C-alpha beads as a LAMMPS data file, in Angstrom:
LAMMPS data file: protein, C-alpha beads

76 atoms
75 bonds

1 atom types
1 bond types

-500.0 500.0 xlo xhi
-500.0 500.0 ylo yhi
-500.0 500.0 zlo zhi

Masses

1 110.0

Atoms # bond

1 1 1 -282.948 398.541 -215.877
2 1 1 -279.628 396.805 -215.428
3 1 1 -276.724 398.317 -217.318
4 1 1 -273.958 395.992 -218.458
5 1 1 -270.527 396.981 -217.268
6 1 1 -267.863 397.486 -219.851
7 1 1 -264.249 396.432 -219.483
8 1 1 -263.179 400.059 -219.055
9 1 1 -265.566 400.565 -216.135
10 1 1 -264.192 397.468 -214.417
11 1 1 -260.598 398.690 -214.850
12 1 1 -261.440 402.145 -213.489
13 1 1 -263.206 400.593 -210.486
14 1 1 -260.149 398.435 -209.793
15 1 1 -257.911 401.510 -209.999
16 1 1 -260.117 403.361 -207.499
17 1 1 -259.704 400.451 -205.077
18 1 1 -255.940 400.351 -205.721
19 1 1 -255.706 404.104 -205.068
20 1 1 -257.623 403.700 -201.818
21 1 1 -255.206 400.990 -200.677
22 1 1 -252.178 403.107 -201.554
23 1 1 -253.615 406.092 -199.685
24 1 1 -254.317 403.933 -196.637
25 1 1 -250.785 402.519 -196.513
26 1 1 -249.245 405.963 -196.989
27 1 1 -251.485 407.395 -194.262
28 1 1 -250.508 404.572 -191.917
29 1 1 -246.809 405.265 -192.429
30 1 1 -247.337 409.005 -191.948
31 1 1 -249.220 408.346 -188.720
32 1 1 -246.348 406.208 -187.427
33 1 1 -243.983 409.111 -188.189
34 1 1 -246.243 411.444 -186.211
35 1 1 -247.633 413.476 -189.123
36 1 1 -251.307 413.167 -188.187
37 1 1 -252.612 416.032 -190.356
38 1 1 -251.202 414.612 -193.587
39 1 1 -252.289 411.114 -192.553
40 1 1 -255.850 412.368 -192.107
41 1 1 -255.725 413.932 -195.569
42 1 1 -254.543 410.663 -197.108
43 1 1 -257.319 408.765 -195.327
44 1 1 -259.846 411.272 -196.667
45 1 1 -258.461 410.772 -200.177
46 1 1 -258.675 407.008 -199.691
47 1 1 -262.286 407.336 -198.558
48 1 1 -263.196 409.352 -201.645
49 1 1 -261.482 406.705 -203.796
50 1 1 -263.668 404.043 -202.168
51 1 1 -266.725 406.185 -202.921
52 1 1 -265.529 406.355 -206.526
53 1 1 -265.290 402.578 -206.644
54 1 1 -268.895 402.295 -205.460
55 1 1 -270.171 405.038 -207.759
56 1 1 -272.638 402.783 -209.582
57 1 1 -274.109 401.401 -206.346
58 1 1 -274.416 404.928 -204.952
59 1 1 -276.237 406.011 -208.123
60 1 1 -278.612 403.038 -207.830
61 1 1 -279.356 404.001 -204.235
62 1 1 -280.069 407.609 -205.205
63 1 1 -282.381 406.512 -208.038
64 1 1 -284.173 404.177 -205.623
65 1 1 -284.655 407.011 -203.116
66 1 1 -285.985 409.349 -205.827
67 1 1 -288.378 406.659 -207.033
68 1 1 -289.560 406.019 -203.460
69 1 1 -290.063 409.752 -202.908
70 1 1 -292.058 410.101 -206.137
71 1 1 -294.296 407.138 -205.252
72 1 1 -295.076 408.606 -201.836
73 1 1 -295.669 412.039 -203.366
74 1 1 -298.237 410.579 -205.788
75 1 1 -300.120 408.787 -202.972
76 1 1 -300.865 412.052 -201.158

Bonds

1 1 1 2
2 1 2 3
3 1 3 4
4 1 4 5
5 1 5 6
6 1 6 7
7 1 7 8
8 1 8 9
9 1 9 10
10 1 10 11
11 1 11 12
12 1 12 13
13 1 13 14
14 1 14 15
15 1 15 16
16 1 16 17
17 1 17 18
18 1 18 19
19 1 19 20
20 1 20 21
21 1 21 22
22 1 22 23
23 1 23 24
24 1 24 25
25 1 25 26
26 1 26 27
27 1 27 28
28 1 28 29
29 1 29 30
30 1 30 31
31 1 31 32
32 1 32 33
33 1 33 34
34 1 34 35
35 1 35 36
36 1 36 37
37 1 37 38
38 1 38 39
39 1 39 40
40 1 40 41
41 1 41 42
42 1 42 43
43 1 43 44
44 1 44 45
45 1 45 46
46 1 46 47
47 1 47 48
48 1 48 49
49 1 49 50
50 1 50 51
51 1 51 52
52 1 52 53
53 1 53 54
54 1 54 55
55 1 55 56
56 1 56 57
57 1 57 58
58 1 58 59
59 1 59 60
60 1 60 61
61 1 61 62
62 1 62 63
63 1 63 64
64 1 64 65
65 1 65 66
66 1 66 67
67 1 67 68
68 1 68 69
69 1 69 70
70 1 70 71
71 1 71 72
72 1 72 73
73 1 73 74
74 1 74 75
75 1 75 76
């Protein structure tokens, strides 16, 4: 079942990507200043923003794994 994306979902996905880029650039500047701990936090926040951008693909993967698990469970 393929769900059609709405305009709001596309905007939110774009904002997640924009947030990830901003976090990366801020982390890079903090690293150049020598503040490694805050840079690592910003990179973590950027990573979670990227995960948010791929939230629908991650959900599809989880549903696929559950379906695969259920098919193998029924074969036994």
